[in-house]
C-alpha positions as CSV (number, residue, x, y, z in Angstrom):
1,X,89.2,64.8,98.9
2,X,91.7,67.6,97.5
3,X,94.1,69.5,99.5
4,X,92.6,72.8,98.8
5,X,89.8,74.7,100.5
6,X,86.1,74.0,99.1
7,X,83.5,76.9,98.2
8,X,81.5,75.5,101.2
9,X,84.4,76.0,103.8
10,X,84.9,79.6,102.8
11,X,81.2,80.8,102.9
12,X,80.6,80.5,99.3
13,X,84.0,81.9,97.8
14,X,85.8,79.7,95.2
15,X,89.0,81.6,95.4
16,X,92.1,79.9,96.6
17,X,93.4,80.6,100.1
18,X,96.8,81.8,98.9
19,X,95.1,84.5,97.0
20,X,92.8,85.8,99.8
21,X,95.8,85.8,102.1
22,X,98.0,87.8,99.4
23,X,95.2,90.2,99.2
24,X,94.8,90.7,102.7
25,X,98.4,91.2,103.2
26,X,98.4,94.0,100.4
27,X,95.5,95.6,102.0
28,X,97.1,95.7,105.3
29,X,100.3,97.3,103.9
30,X,98.3,99.9,102.1
31,X,96.6,100.7,105.4
32,X,99.8,100.9,107.2
33,X,101.3,103.2,104.5
34,X,98.4,105.6,104.6
35,X,98.4,105.7,108.4
36,X,102.0,106.5,108.5
37,X,101.5,109.4,106.0
38,X,98.7,110.8,108.0
39,X,100.7,110.9,111.1
40,X,103.4,112.7,109.2
41,X,101.2,115.3,107.6
42,X,99.4,115.9,111.2
43,X,102.9,116.2,112.8
44,X,104.1,118.8,110.1
45,X,100.7,120.9,110.2
46,X,100.9,120.8,114.0
47,X,104.6,122.0,114.1
48,X,103.8,124.6,111.5
49,X,100.9,125.9,113.5
50,X,102.9,126.1,116.7
51,X,105.8,128.0,114.9
52,X,103.5,130.3,113.5
53,X,101.9,131.2,116.7
54,X,105.0,131.6,118.7
55,X,107.0,133.5,115.8
56,X,108.1,136.9,116.9
57,X,108.1,139.9,114.5
58,X,110.6,141.9,116.6
59,X,114.0,141.2,117.6
60,X,114.6,139.6,121.0
61,X,115.1,142.1,123.6
62,X,115.2,141.8,127.5
63,X,112.5,143.8,129.6
64,X,115.8,145.7,131.2
65,X,116.6,147.4,127.6
């Protein structure tokens, strides 16, 4: 019996376990990067929308003036 994982133990896959772990880590890293970028874009768009809706076209004046 060898120290590696057999094809029967992996559900028919013959790839080594290290390769599958490496691939999983890379995919998780990609997902994390995309999620962070999506959150940043959402925050910037929200800030731009709020700024646009609250921007005044006239200088600030008080009601007494």
